[in-house]
TIVO-2410 file (N, C-alpha, C; in nm, 3 decimals):
# residues 99
REC num residu      c1      c2      c3 atome chaine
REC   1      M   7.321   7.535  10.374     N      A
REC   1      M   7.293   7.666  10.431    CA      A
REC   1      M   7.413   7.757  10.405     C      A
REC   2      S   7.389   7.877  10.363     N      A
REC   2      S   7.498   7.973  10.343    CA      A
REC   2      S   7.478   8.089  10.440     C      A
REC   3      R   7.589   8.150  10.479     N      A
REC   3      R   7.586   8.263  10.571    CA      A
REC   3      R   7.699   8.359  10.539     C      A
REC   4      S   7.686   8.476  10.591     N      A
REC   4      S   7.792   8.574  10.578    CA      A
REC   4      S   7.904   8.540  10.676     C      A
REC   5      V   8.027   8.558  10.632     N      A
REC   5      V   8.141   8.535  10.721    CA      A
REC   5      V   8.139   8.633  10.838     C      A
REC   6      F   8.065   8.743  10.824     N      A
REC   6      F   8.058   8.843  10.930    CA      A
REC   6      F   7.949   8.813  11.032     C      A
REC   7      D   7.864   8.712  11.004     N      A
REC   7      D   7.763   8.667  11.099    CA      A
REC   7      D   7.824   8.560  11.190     C      A
REC   8      P   7.760   8.529  11.303     N      A
REC   8      P   7.811   8.421  11.387    CA      A
REC   8      P   7.820   8.290  11.307     C      A
REC   9      L   7.930   8.216  11.328     N      A
REC   9      L   7.955   8.090  11.258    CA      A
REC   9      L   7.977   7.978  11.359     C      A
REC  10      P   7.946   7.854  11.320     N      A
REC  10      P   7.969   7.741  11.410    CA      A
REC  10      P   8.117   7.727  11.446     C      A
REC  11      D   8.142   7.692  11.570     N      A
REC  11      D   8.278   7.662  11.618    CA      A
REC  11      D   8.378   7.775  11.599     C      A
REC  12      E   8.332   7.898  11.608     N      A
REC  12      E   8.425   8.012  11.596    CA      A
REC  12      E   8.540   7.997  11.694     C      A
REC  13      G   8.660   8.029  11.648     N      A
REC  13      G   8.779   8.021  11.730    CA      A
REC  13      G   8.842   7.883  11.734     C      A
REC  14      R   8.779   7.787  11.662     N      A
REC  14      R   8.831   7.650  11.662    CA      A
REC  14      R   8.856   7.596  11.522     C      A
REC  15      W   8.837   7.677  11.420     N      A
REC  15      W   8.861   7.629  11.283    CA      A
REC  15      W   9.011   7.609  11.264     C      A
REC  16      G   9.048   7.502  11.196     N      A
REC  16      G   9.189   7.477  11.167    CA      A
REC  16      G   9.238   7.560  11.050     C      A
REC  17      T   9.150   7.584  10.952     N      A
REC  17      T   9.189   7.653  10.830    CA      A
REC  17      T   9.071   7.731  10.774     C      A
REC  18      A   9.100   7.847  10.719     N      A
REC  18      A   9.003   7.924  10.640    CA      A
REC  18      A   9.065   7.945  10.502     C      A
REC  19      L   8.983   7.944  10.399     N      A
REC  19      L   9.031   7.954  10.261    CA      A
REC  19      L   8.965   8.071  10.191     C      A
REC  20      L   9.047   8.160  10.133     N      A
REC  20      L   8.998   8.274  10.055    CA      A
REC  20      L   9.059   8.263   9.916     C      A
REC  21      I   8.975   8.235   9.815     N      A
REC  21      I   9.024   8.220   9.678    CA      A
REC  21      I   8.944   8.308   9.584     C      A
REC  22      D   8.991   8.314   9.460     N      A
REC  22      D   8.922   8.388   9.353    CA      A
REC  22      D   8.896   8.534   9.390     C      A
REC  23      G   8.992   8.596   9.456     N      A
REC  23      G   8.980   8.739   9.486    CA      A
REC  23      G   8.884   8.774   9.597     C      A
REC  24      N   8.842   8.676   9.678     N      A
REC  24      N   8.743   8.709   9.780    CA      A
REC  24      N   8.802   8.767   9.908     C      A
REC  25      I   8.928   8.809   9.906     N      A
REC  25      I   8.986   8.879  10.021    CA      A
REC  25      I   8.910   9.008  10.047     C      A
REC  26      G   8.845   9.062   9.943     N      A
REC  26      G   8.767   9.185   9.959    CA      A
REC  26      G   8.618   9.159   9.971     C      A
REC  27      I   8.580   9.037  10.009     N      A
REC  27      I   8.438   8.999  10.019    CA      A
REC  27      I   8.362   9.098  10.107     C      A
REC  28      G   8.246   9.134  10.064     N      A
REC  28      G   8.164   9.227  10.140    CA      A
REC  28      G   8.217   9.368  10.136     C      A
REC  29      G   8.310   9.396  10.044     N      A
REC  29      G   8.367   9.530  10.034    CA      A
REC  29      G   8.449   9.568  10.155     C      A
REC  30      A   8.501   9.468  10.227     N      A
REC  30      A   8.572   9.495  10.351    CA      A
REC  30      A   8.710   9.429  10.356     C      A
REC  31      P   8.803   9.467  10.265     N      A
REC  31      P   8.934   9.400  10.266    CA      A
REC  31      P   9.014   9.424  10.392     C      A
REC  32      R   8.986   9.526  10.467     N      A
REC  32      R   9.056   9.549  10.594    CA      A
REC  32      R   8.993   9.468  10.706     C      A
REC  33      R   8.863   9.451  10.700     N      A
REC  33      R   8.790   9.384  10.807    CA      A
REC  33      R   8.796   9.232  10.796     C      A
REC  34      L   8.803   9.179  10.674     N      A
REC  34      L   8.796   9.034  10.657    CA      A
REC  34      L   8.909   8.958  10.727     C      A
REC  35      P   9.037   8.996  10.711     N      A
REC  35      P   9.142   8.922  10.782    CA      A
REC  35      P   9.125   8.925  10.935     C      A
REC  36      Q   9.074   9.035  10.987     N      A
REC  36      Q   9.048   9.044  11.131    CA      A
REC  36      Q   8.937   8.948  11.171     C      A
REC  37      R   8.833   8.941  11.087     N      A
REC  37      R   8.722   8.851  11.116    CA      A
REC  37      R   8.767   8.705  11.108     C      A
REC  38      V   8.847   8.671  11.007     N      A
REC  38      V   8.896   8.534  10.994    CA      A
REC  38      V   8.980   8.498  11.117     C      A
REC  39      R   9.055   8.593  11.170     N      A
REC  39      R   9.136   8.569  11.291    CA      A
REC  39      R   9.047   8.526  11.407     C      A
REC  40      E   8.925   8.578  11.413     N      A
REC  40      E   8.831   8.540  11.518    CA      A
REC  40      E   8.775   8.398  11.497     C      A
REC  41      V   8.771   8.355  11.373     N      A
REC  41      V   8.711   8.226  11.338    CA      A
REC  41      V   8.810   8.111  11.352     C      A
REC  42      V   8.937   8.131  11.312     N      A
REC  42      V   9.034   8.021  11.318    CA      A
REC  42      V   9.090   8.006  11.460     C      A
REC  43      A   9.137   7.886  11.488     N      A
REC  43      A   9.201   7.857  11.616    CA      A
REC  43      A   9.331   7.937  11.628     C      A
REC  44      P   9.383   7.954  11.748     N      A
REC  44      P   9.507   8.031  11.764    CA      A
REC  44      P   9.620   7.981  11.675     C      A
REC  45      E   9.627   7.850  11.650     N      A
REC  45      E   9.732   7.795  11.565    CA      A
REC  45      E   9.683   7.772  11.422     C      A
REC  46      G   9.563   7.822  11.390     N      A
REC  46      G   9.502   7.800  11.259    CA      A
REC  46      G   9.571   7.873  11.145     C      A
REC  47      L   9.534   7.834  11.023     N      A
REC  47      L   9.591   7.893  10.902    CA      A
REC  47      L   9.484   7.963  10.821     C      A
REC  48      L   9.525   8.066  10.750     N      A
REC  48      L   9.444   8.132  10.649    CA      A
REC  48      L   9.514   8.110  10.516     C      A
REC  49      L   9.448   8.039  10.423     N      A
REC  49      L   9.504   8.016  10.290    CA      A
REC  49      L   9.441   8.117  10.197     C      A
REC  50      V   9.525   8.193  10.125     N      A
REC  50      V   9.478   8.301  10.041    CA      A
REC  50      V   9.537   8.289   9.901     C      A
REC  51      E   9.450   8.299   9.800     N      A
REC  51      E   9.500   8.306   9.663    CA      A
REC  51      E   9.545   8.450   9.639     C      A
REC  52      T   9.663   8.464   9.580     N      A
REC  52      T   9.720   8.596   9.556    CA      A
REC  52      T   9.756   8.611   9.408     C      A
REC  53      T   9.808   8.725   9.376     N      A
REC  53      T   9.865   8.746   9.243    CA      A
REC  53      T  10.015   8.728   9.255     C      A
REC  54      P  10.086   8.702   9.144     N      A
REC  54      P  10.232   8.686   9.152    CA      A
REC  54      P  10.297   8.810   9.213     C      A
REC  55      G  10.394   8.788   9.300     N      A
REC  55      G  10.467   8.900   9.360    CA      A
REC  55      G  10.388   8.975   9.464     C      A
REC  56      D  10.278   8.919   9.510     N      A
REC  56      D  10.190   8.987   9.604    CA      A
REC  56      D  10.236   8.970   9.749     C      A
REC  57      V  10.340   8.892   9.773     N      A
REC  57      V  10.384   8.862   9.908    CA      A
REC  57      V  10.504   8.949   9.944     C      A
REC  58      D  10.495   9.017  10.054     N      A
REC  58      D  10.604   9.101  10.103    CA      A
REC  58      D  10.711   9.010  10.162     C      A
REC  59      E  10.832   9.015  10.109     N      A
REC  59      E  10.940   8.927  10.154    CA      A
REC  59      E  10.976   8.948  10.300     C      A
REC  60      R  10.941   9.061  10.357     N      A
REC  60      R  10.974   9.085  10.497    CA      A
REC  60      R  10.876   9.016  10.591     C      A
REC  61      R  10.782   8.942  10.534     N      A
REC  61      R  10.684   8.866  10.611    CA      A
REC  61      R  10.583   8.953  10.684     C      A
REC  62      R  10.561   9.071  10.631     N      A
REC  62      R  10.455   9.157  10.682    CA      A
REC  62      R  10.340   9.146  10.584     C      A
REC  63      V  10.220   9.136  10.633     N      A
REC  63      V  10.105   9.109  10.548    CA      A
REC  63      V  10.014   9.231  10.543     C      A
REC  64      R   9.978   9.269  10.422     N      A
REC  64      R   9.878   9.373  10.402    CA      A
REC  64      R   9.819   9.355  10.263     C      A
REC  65      I   9.707   9.413  10.239     N      A
REC  65      I   9.638   9.398  10.112    CA      A
REC  65      I   9.673   9.516  10.022     C      A
REC  66      H   9.701   9.485   9.894     N      A
REC  66      H   9.733   9.587   9.795    CA      A
REC  66      H   9.633   9.583   9.681     C      A
REC  67      S   9.609   9.698   9.623     N      A
REC  67      S   9.536   9.709   9.498    CA      A
REC  67      S   9.637   9.762   9.398     C      A
REC  68      G   9.689   9.672   9.313     N      A
REC  68      G   9.803   9.709   9.229    CA      A
REC  68      G   9.923   9.730   9.318     C      A
REC  69      H   9.986   9.847   9.309     N      A
REC  69      H  10.102   9.878   9.394    CA      A
REC  69      H  10.063   9.962   9.515     C      A
REC  70      R   9.935   9.992   9.529     N      A
REC  70      R   9.889  10.080   9.636    CA      A
REC  70      R   9.833   9.998   9.753     C      A
REC  71      P   9.889  10.013   9.875     N      A
REC  71      P   9.833   9.940   9.989    CA      A
REC  71      P   9.694   9.993  10.023     C      A
REC  72      V   9.604   9.901  10.053     N      A
REC  72      V   9.468   9.940  10.091    CA      A
REC  72      V   9.434   9.894  10.233     C      A
REC  73      S   9.535   9.844  10.304     N      A
REC  73      S   9.515   9.809  10.443    CA      A
REC  73      S   9.645   9.831  10.518     C      A
REC  74      T   9.634   9.837  10.648     N      A
REC  74      T   9.754   9.840  10.731    CA      A
REC  74      T   9.805   9.698  10.744     C      A
REC  75      V   9.925   9.682  10.800     N      A
REC  75      V   9.978   9.549  10.826    CA      A
REC  75      V   9.889   9.484  10.930     C      A
REC  76      F   9.849   9.358  10.905     N      A
REC  76      F   9.764   9.292  11.002    CA      A
REC  76      F   9.834   9.169  11.060     C      A
REC  77      P   9.782   9.119  11.171     N      A
REC  77      P   9.857   9.020  11.250    CA      A
REC  77      P   9.856   8.878  11.194     C      A
REC  78      W   9.912   8.862  11.075     N      A
REC  78      W   9.932   8.730  11.016    CA      A
REC  78      W  10.075   8.725  10.966     C      A
REC  79      A  10.136   8.611  10.971     N      A
REC  79      A  10.271   8.593  10.920    CA      A
REC  79      A  10.268   8.489  10.808     C      A
REC  80      V  10.344   8.511  10.704     N      A
REC  80      V  10.349   8.416  10.593    CA      A
REC  80      V  10.423   8.291  10.638     C      A
REC  81      A  10.353   8.177  10.634     N      A
REC  81      A  10.413   8.050  10.673    CA      A
REC  81      A  10.467   7.975  10.551     C      A
REC  82      E  10.401   7.993  10.438     N      A
REC  82      E  10.441   7.921  10.316    CA      A
REC  82      E  10.376   7.989  10.197     C      A
REC  83      R  10.437   7.972  10.081     N      A
REC  83      R  10.374   8.019   9.957    CA      A
REC  83      R  10.406   7.920   9.846     C      A
REC  84      W  10.316   7.909   9.747     N      A
REC  84      W  10.336   7.814   9.638    CA      A
REC  84      W  10.252   7.854   9.519     C      A
REC  85      T  10.286   7.794   9.406     N      A
REC  85      T  10.212   7.813   9.281    CA      A
REC  85      T  10.159   7.676   9.239     C      A
REC  86      S  10.031   7.670   9.205     N      A
REC  86      S   9.971   7.544   9.163    CA      A
REC  86      S  10.016   7.508   9.022     C      A
REC  87      A   9.986   7.386   8.982     N      A
REC  87      A  10.021   7.340   8.847    CA      A
REC  87      A   9.952   7.424   8.740     C      A
REC  88      R   9.842   7.488   8.775     N      A
REC  88      R   9.769   7.574   8.680    CA      A
REC  88      R   9.811   7.720   8.689     C      A
REC  89      G   9.916   7.747   8.765     N      A
REC  89      G   9.970   7.883   8.771    CA      A
REC  89      G   9.899   7.976   8.868     C      A
REC  90      R   9.819   7.922   8.959     N      A
REC  90      R   9.755   8.005   9.062    CA      A
REC  90      R   9.849   8.016   9.181     C      A
REC  91      H   9.855   8.134   9.243     N      A
REC  91      H   9.949   8.163   9.351    CA      A
REC  91      H   9.875   8.168   9.484     C      A
REC  92      F   9.935   8.107   9.586     N      A
REC  92      F   9.874   8.098   9.718    CA      A
REC  92      F   9.976   8.129   9.827     C      A
REC  93      V   9.926   8.175   9.941     N      A
REC  93      V  10.006   8.188  10.063    CA      A
REC  93      V   9.929   8.124  10.177     C      A
REC  94      A  10.003   8.065  10.268     N      A
REC  94      A   9.947   8.015  10.393    CA      A
REC  94      A   9.990   8.115  10.501     C      A
REC  95      L   9.894   8.171  10.570     N      A
REC  95      L   9.922   8.270  10.674    CA      A
REC  95      L   9.889   8.210  10.809     C      A
REC  96      R   9.975   8.234  10.904     N      A
REC  96      R   9.951   8.189  11.042    CA      A
REC  96      R   9.932   8.313  11.129     C      A
REC  97      A   9.835   8.308  11.215     N      A
REC  97      A   9.805   8.422  11.300    CA      A
REC  97      A   9.922   8.450  11.395     C      A
REC  98      C   9.957   8.576  11.408     N      A
REC  98      C  10.059   8.615  11.507    CA      A
REC  98      C   9.994   8.621  11.644     C      A
REC  99      R  10.069   8.587  11.741     N      A
REC  99      R  10.014   8.590  11.878    CA      A
REC  99      R  10.055   8.714  11.949     C      A
***
């Protein structure tokens, strides 16, 4: 069964991890709304794993979505917990919800 992330989902607020890859941070044309929605789905200590482009992480640990060099969202309540590059050169960040 498939559903929209914006529809009610099983066990909302108790997910340990949510994963956004292949550019789906803008799923549904809502790059500002999606991180807020994922925050509702994951547990308070949960993680959001996001595939990014190189250099897409703000070193000050403030998170927002960019299109090229232009921000397309305000800073949202996630903090960068970790970042890494896979053996195939894909870039990821692990975000933890701020309380």
